[in-house]
VOBA-1610 file (N, C-alpha, C; in pm, whole numbers, padded with zeros to 5 digits, always signed):
BEGIN
Unk+00083-00120+00000Unk+00000+00000+00000Unk+00087+00125+00000Unk+00052+00221-00086Unk+00131+00344-00094Unk+00108+00429+00030Unk+00215+00482+00086Unk+00209+00572+00200Unk+00291+00696+00169Unk+00229+00813+00186Unk+00298+00937+00158Unk+00375+00987+00279Unk+00437+01104+00262Unk+00511+01166+00371Unk+00504+01316+00352Unk+00530+01392+00459Unk+00526+01537+00447Unk+00665+01599+00446Unk+00770+01517+00461Unk+00907+01570+00462Unk+00993+01498+00358Unk+01062+01578+00275Unk+01148+01523+00172Unk+01278+01602+00162Unk+01381+01536+00115Unk+01505+01606+00077Unk+01519+01583-00072Unk+01514+01692-00149Unk+01511+01677-00293Unk+01587+01789-00361Unk+01612+01767-00491Unk+01674+01870-00574Unk+01565+01956-00633Unk+01566+02084-00602Unk+01462+02176-00647Unk+01527+02290-00723Unk+01465+02328-00836Unk+01517+02439-00914Unk+01479+02570-00848Unk+01578+02651-00820Unk+01555+02782-00757Unk+01640+02886-00829Unk+01572+02985-00887Unk+01642+03091-00960Unk+01730+03034-01071Unk+01680+02928-01137Unk+01752+02869-01249Unk+01863+02775-01210Unk+01880+02750-01079Unk+01987+02662-01032Unk+01927+02548-00951Unk+01978+02424-00972Unk+01930+02310-00895Unk+02000+02308-00760Unk+01919+02311-00653Unk+01974+02310-00519Unk+01906+02201-00436Unk+01982+02148-00340Unk+01924+02051-00249Unk+01845+02124-00142Unk+01721+02084-00125Unk+01632+02151-00031Unk+01567+02050+00063Unk+01535+02098+00181Unk+01450+02022+00271Unk+01308+02072+00248Unk+01221+01984+00204Unk+01086+02024+00167Unk+00982+01965+00261Unk+00883+02044+00292Unk+00770+01997+00372Unk+00642+02029+00295Unk+00558+01929+00278Unk+00436+01945+00199Unk+00312+01924+00285Unk+00217+02014+00269Unk+00087+02002+00335Unk-00020+01996+00227Unk-00116+01905+00244Unk-00224+01889+00147Unk-00357+01914+00218Unk-00439+01999+00158Unk-00570+02033+00214Unk-00678+01994+00113Unk-00777+01920+00158Unk-00886+01877+00072Unk-01007+01967+00091Unk-01071+02003-00020Unk-01191+02085-00014Unk-01310+01998+00024Unk-01366+02022+00142Unk-01483+01949+00191Unk-01592+02052+00216Unk-01694+02051+00132Unk-01795+02156+00140Unk-01733+02288+00097Unk-01731+02383+00187Unk-01668+02512+00158Unk-01545+02535+00243Unk-01495+02427+00306Unk-01380+02438+00395Unk-01266+02349+00347Unk-01145+02386+00387Unk-01027+02305+00357Unk-00989+02224+00480Unk-00973+02093+00461Unk-00933+02004+00571Unk-00795+01946+00540Unk-00700+01964+00633Unk-00566+01913+00611Unk-00567+01760+00615Unk-00499+01700+00517Unk-00493+01555+00506Unk-00375+01501+00586Unk-00387+01379+00642Unk-00273+01319+00712Unk-00157+01296+00615Unk-00033+01308+00663Unk+00084+01292+00574Unk+00083+01163+00493Unk+00031+01054+00549Unk+00033+00927+00477Unk-00053+00932+00350Unk-00142+01032+00340Unk-00226+01044+00221Unk-00167+01140+00117Unk-00053+01202+00150Unk+00008+01295+00056Unk+00043+01226-00076Unk-00001+01283-00185Unk+00024+01225-00316Unk-00093+01144-00369Unk-00197+01122-00287Unk-00315+01049-00330Unk-00432+01146-00344Unk-00495+01146-00462Unk-00601+01241-00490Unk-00724+01171-00548Unk-00842+01208-00499Unk-00967+01155-00552Unk-00999+01225-00682Unk-01042+01149-00783Unk-01058+01206-00918Unk-01174+01305-00927Unk-01262+01306-00829Unk-01371+01405-00830Unk-01350+01509-00719Unk-01226+01518-00668Unk-01198+01608-00557Unk-01119+01731-00598Unk-01108+01826-00504Unk-01028+01947-00522Unk-00940+01965-00400Unk-00818+02012-00421Unk-00720+02020-00313Unk-00636+02147-00327Unk-00577+02185-00214Unk-00473+02287-00212Unk-00348+02222-00156Unk-00236+02241-00225Unk-00109+02182-00185Unk-00009+02294-00158Unk+00057+02287-00044Unk+00158+02387-00008Unk+00290+02316+00018Unk+00393+02357-00055Unk+00526+02303-00033Unk+00618+02415+00016Unk+00685+02388+00126Unk+00781+02484+00181Unk+00921+02428+00166Unk+01003+02495+00086Unk+01142+02454+00065Unk+01233+02533+00159Unk+01321+02462+00228Unk+01416+02527+00319Unk+01557+02497+00275Unk+01635+02602+00252Unk+01776+02586+00216Unk+01852+02547+00343Unk+01911+02427+00350Unk+01980+02382+00472Unk+02101+02467+00508Unk+02153+02542+00412Unk+02272+02625+00438Unk+02236+02761+00496Unk+02130+02822+00444Unk+02093+02957+00488Unk+01967+02960+00573Unk+01895+02845+00577Unk+01767+02835+00648Unk+01659+02924+00585Unk+01685+02972+00465Unk+01586+03053+00394Unk+01471+02964+00347Unk+01348+03014+00364Unk+01229+02937+00328Unk+01158+03000+00210Unk+01099+02915+00126Unk+01021+02962+00013Unk+00899+02873-00003Unk+00781+02936-00009Unk+00655+02863-00020Unk+00608+02855-00165Unk+00548+02742-00198Unk+00487+02721-00329Unk+00345+02670-00305Unk+00247+02734-00367Unk+00107+02697-00346Unk+00045+02652-00477Unk-00029+02541-00471Unk-00094+02485-00589Unk-00240+02452-00557Unk-00323+02457-00657Unk-00455+02396-00647Unk-00454+02273-00737Unk-00530+02171-00702Unk-00537+02049-00786Unk-00683+02009-00798Unk-00725+01976-00920Unk-00863+01933-00944Unk-00864+01808-01030Unk-00947+01712-00993Unk-00963+01590-01071Unk-01054+01614-01190Unk-01053+01520-01286Unk-01134+01540-01407Unk-01283+01532-01377Unk-01319+01476-01261Unk-01460+01469-01224Unk-01508+01590-01145Unk-01420+01688-01127Unk-01454+01807-01049Unk-01531+01907-01135Unk-01638+01964-01081Unk-01715+02065-01152Unk-01636+02195-01161Unk-01667+02275-01263Unk-01591+02397-01289Unk-01599+02495-01173Unk-01717+02506-01109Unk-01728+02600-00997Unk-01638+02560-00881Unk-01620+02428-00862Unk-01532+02380-00756Unk-01386+02410-00790Unk-01350+02398-00919Unk-01214+02430-00962Unk-01183+02577-00936Unk-01280+02664-00969Unk-01260+02807-00947Unk-01252+02839-00798Unk-01337+02771-00720Unk-01342+02799-00577Unk-01213+02757-00508Unk-01161+02639-00542Unk-01040+02591-00475Unk-00919+02676-00515Unk-00920+02730-00637Unk-00811+02818-00678Unk-00814+02948-00596Unk-00936+02996-00570Unk-00950+03116-00485Unk-00905+03085-00342Unk-00938+02966-00293Unk-00895+02925-00159Unk-00742+02914-00153Unk-00683+02866-00260Unk-00536+02856-00266Unk-00474+02995-00258Unk-00537+03091-00324Unk-00486+03228-00320Unk-00494+03286-00179Unk-00599+03248-00105Unk-00615+03295+00033Unk-00508+03238+00126Unk-00450+03120+00087Unk-00348+03056+00170Unk-00218+03137+00175Unk-00207+03237+00089Unk-00085+03320+00086Unk-00070+03400+00216Unk-00180+03421+00287Unk-00172+03490+00415Unk-00100+03403+00518Unk-00128+03274+00515Unk-00067+03181+00610Unk+00072+03136+00563Unk+00088+03125+00430Unk+00216+03081+00373Unk+00262+03187+00272Unk+00326+03293+00319Unk+00363+03407+00233Unk+00446+03366+00112Unk+00409+03418-00003Unk+00482+03394-00126Unk+00447+03501-00227Unk+00544+03537-00309Unk+00520+03638-00413Unk+00459+03575-00538Unk+00462+03442-00544Unk+00410+03372-00661Unk+00259+03352-00651Unk+00188+03362-00761Unk+00045+03329-00759Unk+00029+03178-00750Unk-00082+03127-00697Unk-00105+02982-00692Unk-00105+02924-00834Unk-00053+02802-00846Unk-00047+02737-00977Unk-00154+02629-00985Unk-00246+02644-01079Unk-00355+02548-01096Unk-00304+02421-01162Unk-00338+02307-01104Unk-00298+02176-01156Unk-00423+02094-01184Unk-00414+02010-01287Unk-00529+01928-01324Unk-00484+01783-01343Unk-00573+01692-01312Unk-00541+01549-01316Unk-00483+01510-01452Unk-00368+01445-01448Unk-00302+01398-01568Unk-00218+01502-01638Unk-00224+01627-01591Unk-00149+01736-01653Unk-00059+01805-01552Unk-00022+01735-01447Unk+00059+01795-01340Unk+00198+01835-01391Unk+00248+01947-01340Unk+00380+01995-01378Unk+00488+01927-01294Unk+00611+01934-01342Unk+00724+01876-01270Unk+00739+01940-01132Unk+00718+02072-01126Unk+00730+02145-01000Unk+00630+02092-00897Unk+00509+02061-00943Unk+00406+02007-00853Unk+00441+01866-00807Unk+00486+01782-00900Unk+00518+01643-00867Unk+00631+01635-00763Unk+00718+01737-00761Unk+00828+01737-00665Unk+00780+01753-00520Unk+00653+01779-00504Unk+00598+01790-00368Unk+00588+01655-00299Unk+00596+01547-00378Unk+00561+01415-00325Unk+00673+01313-00340Unk+00664+01209-00261Unk+00761+01100-00262Unk+00769+01040-00402Unk+00891+01021-00451Unk+00918+00966-00585Unk+00864+01056-00696Unk+00831+01181-00664Unk+00774+01274-00764Unk+00655+01209-00834Unk+00564+01154-00753Unk+00453+01078-00809Unk+00322+01112-00739Unk+00212+01101-00814Unk+00078+01114-00757Unk-00002+00992-00797Unk-00101+00958-00716Unk-00187+00844-00742Unk-00332+00889-00738Unk-00410+00833-00831Unk-00549+00873-00843Unk-00640+00770-00778Unk-00729+00817-00693Unk-00824+00730-00625Unk-00957+00737-00698Unk-01009+00620-00738Unk-01136+00617-00809Unk-01121+00621-00958Unk-00998+00600-01009Unk-00975+00601-01153Unk-01008+00463-01210Unk-00943+00429-01321Unk-00966+00300-01386Unk-00949+00184-01287Unk-01025+00078-01309Unk-01005-00044-01232Unk-00885-00117-01293Unk-00767-00099-01230Unk-00645-00154-01289Unk-00640-00306-01284Unk-00727-00368-01204Unk-00727-00515-01198Unk-00768-00575-01332Unk-00836-00496-01416Unk-00880-00544-01546Unk-00790-00495-01658Unk-00684-00424-01624Unk-00589-00374-01724Unk-00460-00455-01718Unk-00382-00448-01823Unk-00253-00514-01823Unk-00155-00432-01904Unk-00031-00439-01862Unk+00077-00366-01929Unk+00173-00468-01987Unk+00194-00462-02117Unk+00286-00553-02185Unk+00416-00477-02213Unk+00524-00530-02163Unk+00654-00469-02182Unk+00724-00533-02301Unk+00760-00452-02399Unk+00836-00501-02514Unk+00983-00485-02476Unk+01041-00592-02429Unk+01171-00588-02363Unk+01285-00615-02459Unk+01392-00537-02448Unk+01509-00557-02531Unk+01524-00448-02636Unk+01645-00433-02688Unk+01673-00326-02784Unk+01709-00381-02923Unk+01792-00484-02927Unk+01823-00547-03056Unk+01708-00638-03096Unk+01669-00634-03222Unk+01550-00706-03267Unk+01554-00855-03233Unk+01671-00917-03244Unk+01681-01061-03218Unk+01657-01095-03071Unk+01671-00996-02982Unk+01654-01022-02839Unk+01522-00970-02783Unk+01438-00913-02867Unk+01313-00854-02819Unk+01214-00963-02782Unk+01152-00950-02666Unk+01050-01043-02620Unk+00945-00964-02542Unk+00829-01023-02525Unk+00717-00957-02458Unk+00696-01022-02322Unk+00696-00941-02217Unk+00677-00994-02081Unk+00574-00908-02009Unk+00510-00963-01904Unk+00413-00883-01828Unk+00482-00767-01758Unk+00416-00653-01755Unk+00468-00536-01686Unk+00378-00497-01570Unk+00428-00415-01483Unk+00352-00366-01369Unk+00259-00254-01414Unk+00130-00265-01386Unk+00034-00164-01429Unk+00048-00042-01340Unk+00147+00039-01371Unk+00179+00158-01295Unk+00282+00237-01374Unk+00291+00368-01349Unk+00396+00446-01415Unk+00534+00393-01375Unk+00541+00324-01261Unk+00667+00265-01216Unk+00712+00152-01307Unk+00621+00100-01389Unk+00656-00008-01480Unk+00718+00039-01609Unk+00717+00170-01634Unk+00769+00225-01759Unk+00918+00258-01749Unk+00988+00252-01862Unk+01123+00306-01870Unk+01143+00364-02009Unk+01229+00464-02021Unk+01241+00541-02145Unk+01311+00467-02258Unk+01365+00349-02230Unk+01439+00277-02332Unk+01358+00172-02406Unk+01229+00157-02371Unk+01148+00052-02432Unk+01008+00104-02464Unk+00932+00022-02535Unk+00792+00052-02564Unk+00704-00040-02481Unk+00583+00006-02456Unk+00487-00070-02375Unk+00350-00062-02441Unk+00270-00165-02419Unk+00132-00165-02466Unk+00042-00176-02344Unk-00040-00074-02322Unk-00132-00070-02209Unk-00271-00106-02260Unk-00321-00220-02216Unk-00451-00272-02260Unk-00552-00252-02148Unk-00644-00158-02168Unk-00748-00132-02068Unk-00883-00183-02115Unk-00882-00275-02212Unk-01007-00334-02259Unk-01066-00256-02376Unk-01138-00148-02345Unk-01201-00069-02449Unk-01103+00025-02518Unk-00987+00045-02457Unk-00885+00133-02515Unk-00747+00072-02495Unk-00663+00085-02598Unk-00527+00034-02593Unk-00432+00145-02635Unk-00323+00160-02559Unk-00221+00258-02592Unk-00089+00188-02623Unk-00019+00237-02724Unk+00120+00199-02745Unk+00203+00317-02698Unk+00282+00295-02594Unk+00364+00402-02535Unk+00506+00386-02585Unk+00564+00494-02636Unk+00697+00488-02697Unk+00798+00562-02610Unk+00890+00489-02551Unk+00997+00550-02474Unk+01088+00631-02566Unk+01133+00748-02519Unk+01210+00838-02605Unk+01343+00779-02651Unk+01395+00676-02579Unk+01521+00615-02618Unk+01502+00473-02673Unk+01379+00437-02706Unk+01353+00304-02759Unk+01407+00292-02901Unk+01441+00170-02941Unk+01500+00147-03073Unk+01389+00126-03177Unk+01421+00144-03307Unk+01322+00119-03412Unk+01265-00023-03406Unk+01351-00122-03376Unk+01304-00260-03366Unk+01205-00279-03253Unk+01230-00215-03140Unk+01140-00224-03025Unk+01006-00160-03059Unk+01010-00046-03125Unk+00887+00025-03163Unk+00806-00058-03261Unk+00876-00120-03356Unk+00808-00200-03458Unk+00734-00318-03394Unk+00799-00385-03298Unk+00735-00498-03231Unk+00612-00453-03153Unk+00623-00339-03084Unk+00509-00287-03008Unk+00392-00257-03100Unk+00423-00203-03217Unk+00316-00170-03312Unk+00252-00296-03368Unk+00330-00402-03387Unk+00274-00530-03432Unk+00172-00582-03330Unk+00205-00569-03203Unk+00114-00614-03098Unk-00014-00532-03100Unk+00001-00400-03113Unk-00116-00313-03116Unk-00208-00349-03231Unk-00151-00367-03350Unk-00232-00399-03467Unk-00298-00536-03454Unk-00229-00631-03393Unk-00288-00765-03377Unk-00405-00761-03281Unk-00397-00678-03177Unk-00509-00664-03084Unk-00631-00609-03156Unk-00608-00512-03244Unk-00719-00454-03320Unk-00784-00560-03408Unk-00702-00643-03473Unk-00754-00749-03559Unk-00832-00853-03479Unk-00779-00891-03363Unk-00844-00993-03281Unk-00979-00945-03228Unk-00994-00814-03212Unk-01119-00758-03159Unk-01204-00697-03270Unk-01173-00737-03393Unk-01250-00694-03510Unk-01263-00543-03520Unk-01158-00475-03480Unk-01157-00330-03492Unk-01239-00257-03388Unk-01302-00332-03296Unk-01390-00269-03197Unk-01315-00230-03070Unk-01212-00149-03087Unk-01133-00102-02973Unk-01065+00029-03014Unk-01058+00121-02923Unk-00990+00248-02949Unk-00841+00229-02926Unk-00760+00285-03013Unk-00614+00274-02998Unk-00551+00413-03010Unk-00438+00427-02947Unk-00364+00553-02956Unk-00216+00525-02934Unk-00133+00586-03016Unk+00012+00578-03001Unk+00059+00707-02937Unk+00127+00696-02822Unk+00169+00816-02749Unk+00320+00812-02726Unk+00381+00926-02743Unk+00525+00940-02717Unk+00547+00981-02572Unk+00659+00940-02516Unk+00696+00982-02381Unk+00694+01134-02372Unk+00638+01185-02264Unk+00623+01328-02235Unk+00511+01393-02314Unk+00435+01313-02392Unk+00320+01366-02467Unk+00193+01291-02431Unk+00192+01228-02314Unk+00080+01142-02276Unk-00048+01223-02246Unk-00163+01175-02292Unk-00289+01241-02258Unk-00328+01209-02113Unk-00416+01286-02061Unk-00461+01269-01923Unk-00513+01129-01895Unk-00592+01075-01990Unk-00657+00946-01968Unk-00555+00832-01960Unk-00439+00848-02023Unk-00335+00745-02016Unk-00288+00727-01872Unk-00260+00839-01803Unk-00215+00831-01664Unk-00326+00779-01574Unk-00450+00811-01608Unk-00563+00759-01529Unk-00566+00607-01536Unk-00544+00554-01657Unk-00547+00409-01675Unk-00436+00340-01598Unk-00325+00412-01575Unk-00214+00356-01497Unk-00232+00380-01347Unk-00335+00457-01312Unk-00364+00480-01170Unk-00285+00591-01107Unk-00210+00669-01186Unk-00132+00779-01130Unk-00023+00822-01226Unk+00043+00931-01190Unk+00147+00985-01276Unk+00273+01009-01196Unk+00388+00982-01259Unk+00515+01005-01191Unk+00629+00999-01289Unk+00751+01009-01238Unk+00870+01009-01322Unk+00890+00872-01386Unk+00922+00872-01515Unk+00948+00748-01588Unk+01092+00705-01564Unk+01113+00575-01547Unk+01246+00523-01521Unk+01341+00544-01637Unk+01470+00544-01607Unk+01572+00560-01711Unk+01579+00435-01797Unk+01635+00452-01916Unk+01651+00339-02007Unk+01741+00233-01945Unk+01707+00107-01969Unk+01788-00003-01918Unk+01837-00087-02035Unk+01959-00135-02026Unk+02014-00222-02130Unk+01978-00366-02094Unk+01868-00413-02154Unk+01815-00543-02115Unk+01817-00641-02232Unk+01925-00639-02308Unk+01932-00729-02423Unk+01976-00869-02384Unk+02032-00882-02264Unk+02073-01016-02218Unk+01949-01101-02193Unk+01941-01214-02259Unk+01826-01302-02244Unk+01853-01399-02129Unk+01779-01381-02022Unk+01797-01462-01901Unk+01712-01588-01912Unk+01777-01704-01910Unk+01705-01830-01925Unk+01605-01850-01812Unk+01640-01806-01691Unk+01547-01819-01578Unk+01420-01740-01603Unk+01436-01620-01661Unk+01319-01539-01694Unk+01236-01607-01801Unk+01303-01661-01904Unk+01231-01728-02012Unk+01151-01847-01959Unk+01209-01923-01868Unk+01139-02039-01813Unk+01017-01997-01732Unk+01023-01879-01675Unk+00910-01827-01597Unk+00796-01786-01688Unk+00828-01726-01804Unk+00724-01671-01891Unk+00691-01754-02014Unk+00767-01861-02042Unk+00743-01939-02164Unk+00730-02087-02126Unk+00607-02140-02138Unk+00582-02280-02105Unk+00484-02335-02210Unk+00519-02447-02269Unk+00436-02506-02374Unk+00384-02643-02331Unk+00251-02659-02339Unk+00185-02784-02300Unk+00117-02846-02423Unk+00106-02980-02423Unk+00035-03050-02530Unk-00088-03119-02472Unk-00195-03114-02546Unk-00321-03177-02504Unk-00352-03290-02601Unk-00346-03415-02553Unk-00368-03532-02639Unk-00457-03633-02569Unk-00530-03715-02647Unk-00614-03819-02587Unk-00527-03930-02529Unk-00562-03978-02408Unk-00491-04089-02347Unk-00548-04223-02390Unk-00487-04333-02346Unk-00535-04466-02383Unk-00674-04495-02329Unk-00708-04429-02216Unk-00839-04450-02156Unk-00945-04356-02211Unk-00907-04276-02312Unk-01003-04185-02372Unk-01002-04046-02310Unk-00940-04034-02192Unk-00934-03903-02126Unk-00819-03822-02185Unk-00834-03689-02176Unk-00731-03601-02230Unk-00612-03594-02135Unk-00491-03592-02193Unk-00368-03582-02116Unk-00303-03446-02142Unk-00272-03374-02034Unk-00215-03240-02042Unk-00069-03251-02000Unk+00024-03230-02095Unk+00166-03257-02071Unk+00252-03133-02097Unk+00343-03103-02002Unk+00438-02994-02023Unk+00549-03046-02113Unk+00569-02979-02227Unk+00668-03024-02325Unk+00800-02948-02317Unk+00792-02816-02297Unk+00915-02736-02302Unk+00896-02605-02226Unk+01009-02550-02179Unk+01007-02421-02111Unk+01122-02336-02164Unk+01114-02205-02139Unk+01223-02114-02173Unk+01260-02116-02320Unk+01390-02115-02348Unk+01438-02109-02486Unk+01411-02238-02562Unk+01373-02345-02491Unk+01342-02471-02559Unk+01208-02466-02631Unk+01127-02362-02601Unk+00998-02346-02670Unk+01026-02286-02807Unk+01004-02365-02912Unk+01027-02319-03049Unk+00910-02361-03138Unk+00890-02293-03250Unk+00779-02327-03340Unk+00785-02469-03395Unk+00904-02528-03399Unk+00918-02663-03456Unk+00846-02769-03373Unk+00815-02736-03246Unk+00746-02834-03160Unk+00600-02849-03201Unk+00541-02740-03254Unk+00400-02744-03292Unk+00377-02844-03405Unk+00283-02935-03386Unk+00252-03036-03486Unk+00105-03024-03527Unk+00081-03042-03656Unk-00054-03026-03709Unk-00152-03129-03653Unk-00099-03237-03594Unk-00186-03344-03542Unk-00221-03325-03394Unk-00176-03213-03333Unk-00198-03195-03190Unk-00256-03058-03157Unk-00292-03045-03029Unk-00343-02920-02973Unk-00247-02877-02862Unk-00210-02749-02858Unk-00111-02701-02762Unk-00162-02579-02686Unk-00117-02568-02561Unk-00142-02448-02484Unk-00008-02382-02457Unk+00007-02259-02504Unk+00130-02184-02482Unk+00105-02077-02377Unk+00174-02090-02263Unk+00166-01992-02155Unk+00282-01895-02176Unk+00248-01776-02230Unk+00351-01677-02261Unk+00370-01574-02150Unk+00306-01595-02037Unk+00317-01499-01928Unk+00218-01387-01942Unk+00220-01320-02058Unk+00128-01209-02082Unk-00010-01259-02125Unk-00015-01373-02190Unk-00139-01432-02239Unk-00126-01582-02248Unk-00242-01650-02259Unk-00245-01792-02290Unk-00290-01806-02436Unk-00219-01890-02511Unk-00256-01915-02650Unk-00291-02063-02665Unk-00411-02091-02714Unk-00450-02227-02744Unk-00433-02246-02894Unk-00330-02322-02934Unk-00299-02343-03075Unk-00353-02480-03116Unk-00436-02481-03221Unk-00503-02605-03263Unk-00457-02643-03403Unk-00393-02759-03414Unk-00348-02808-03544Unk-00465-02849-03632Unk-00444-02844-03763Unk-00552-02877-03857Unk-00603-03020-03838Unk-00513-03111-03801Unk-00551-03253-03788Unk-00557-03297-03643Unk-00572-03201-03552Unk-00581-03235-03408Unk-00707-03316-03381Unk-00702-03407-03282Unk-00820-03489-03249Unk-00941-03402-03216Unk-01057-03448-03254Unk-01181-03373-03231Unk-01201-03343-03084Unk-01173-03439-02996Unk-01192-03420-02853Unk-01099-03311-02799Unk-00977-03305-02853Unk-00882-03202-02810Unk-00932-03064-02852Unk-00990-03055-02971Unk-01044-02928-03018Unk-01160-02883-02930Unk-01244-02979-02890Unk-01363-02946-02811Unk-01327-02904-02668Unk-01231-02976-02607Unk-01201-02954-02465Unk-01082-02862-02441Unk-01019-02813-02548Unk-00900-02730-02533Unk-00921-02607-02447Unk-01029-02533-02471Unk-01056-02411-02395Unk-01082-02443-02247Unk-01148-02557-02221Unk-01174-02596-02082Unk-01043-02622-02007Unk-00951-02692-02072Unk-00822-02720-02008Unk-00740-02592-01991Unk-00749-02503-02088Unk-00678-02376-02077Unk-00733-02294-01960Unk-00865-02291-01945Unk-00928-02217-01835Unk-00890-02278-01701Unk-00883-02411-01697Unk-00845-02479-01573Unk-00701-02446-01536Unk-00614-02442-01636Unk-00473-02408-01612Unk-00462-02265-01559Unk-00540-02174-01616Unk-00538-02034-01571Unk-00584-02024-01426Unk-00684-02105-01390Unk-00736-02102-01254Unk-00634-02159-01155Unk-00570-02270-01192Unk-00471-02333-01105Unk-00353-02241-01081Unk-00313-02166-01184Unk-00199-02076-01172Unk-00240-01938-01119Unk-00368-01925-01078Unk-00419-01801-01018Unk-00403-01683-01113Unk-00437-01705-01239Unk-00426-01598-01339Unk-00551-01599-01428Unk-00666-01605-01364Unk-00792-01613-01440Unk-00822-01484-01516Unk-00753-01374-01480Unk-00776-01246-01549Unk-00704-01237-01683Unk-00613-01333-01710Unk-00535-01329-01833Unk-00615-01392-01948Unk-00623-01325-02062Unk-00701-01377-02175Unk-00647-01510-02228Unk-00738-01591-02281Unk-00701-01713-02351Unk-00735-01691-02498Unk-00634-01692-02584Unk-00652-01660-02725Unk-00644-01788-02808Unk-00751-01815-02881Unk-00758-01937-02962Unk-00696-01910-03099Unk-00599-01994-03136Unk-00528-01978-03264Unk-00542-02106-03345Unk-00595-02095-03467Unk-00603-02211-03556Unk-00478-02212-03644Unk-00425-02331-03667Unk-00305-02343-03750Unk-00325-02271-03883Unk-00227-02189-03918Unk-00235-02115-04044Unk-00294-01976-04030Unk-00346-01944-03909Unk-00406-01811-03887Unk-00334-01736-03775Unk-00207-01770-03751Unk-00131-01709-03642Unk-00120-01557-03659Unk-00152-01483-03555Unk-00144-01336-03559Unk+00000-01290-03537Unk+00024-01163-03570Unk+00157-01106-03546Unk+00191-01112-03398Unk+00091-01088-03314Unk+00115-01089-03170Unk+00158-01227-03123Unk+00091-01331-03173Unk+00127-01468-03137Unk+00271-01497-03180Unk+00308-01452-03299Unk+00443-01475-03349Unk+00547-01405-03265Unk+00515-01282-03222Unk+00607-01209-03134Unk+00622-01280-03001Unk+00510-01321-02943Unk+00512-01386-02812Unk+00579-01524-02817Unk+00559-01592-02930Unk+00613-01728-02942Unk+00758-01728-02987Unk+00796-01626-03064Unk+00934-01620-03112Unk+00950-01675-03252Unk+00846-01661-03335Unk+00855-01709-03474Unk+00965-01633-03548
//
């Protein structure tokens, strides 16, 4: 659980120079026509239909000089009159926290860097936004094309880094996020995934390609908050342990007694397209999704019960929220090929 704080030591820009400051932040929530100070543990958490006043006091540890910064913040569900009122309340706070600067109005998903510095990790979290339990973040990992693979990511701004691309799937809307230092090969793979999702859903999904630092408000809402994006990482080394965790291939075949047999065939780098046989039915657990691949000559019983076994596997592995994608031999999507390593 996220817990905020009211005291930070951070680098703050002052008069065009970056200086280390001791900062103290107070957050006041608009309740009715009054401002109520929030407990420090709630600092950085904002209700999407709420209005707040934020005061940050920076103290220079060398001179003990103090400087106040006052902000108003409004969620996208806040009515215009409340936005105007809280900004006026923020202006009134100048009597208690003297400053020559006018209050700076902030809006959900459009927060400035100066505002984000008020909080731990320069991050804010939105309460009452998208239900992230139904969203997933796919990380297109690696820089050289031969080493690129798709792995599950953390549904949070903390899951992003500037050296890679990500696909955020919120069901009715999908975003391809492009890190500013991502390679052409990484971007191409991310776009293949985006296009394959559109095809699989018969075009009935909204899509948007967004560049780092150009994200729309709704993108941050879908991630549950906004904060600093991680630096680029050199992750071209293919870790076999990671591959074994995210790549597992099972075969579904009729047994001698007529019952279906579910067998683990390969894990990690041993999972290759050559294992797939037209006479069998396979379940590929790619970490990000389950793929049920059905050969043209697979047994009828395997074709009928394949989805049931796939659903049972998802339940046993406690991942019932992960989609099961049915693939018929010869109709493999670009996304399946990326995930499988064709």
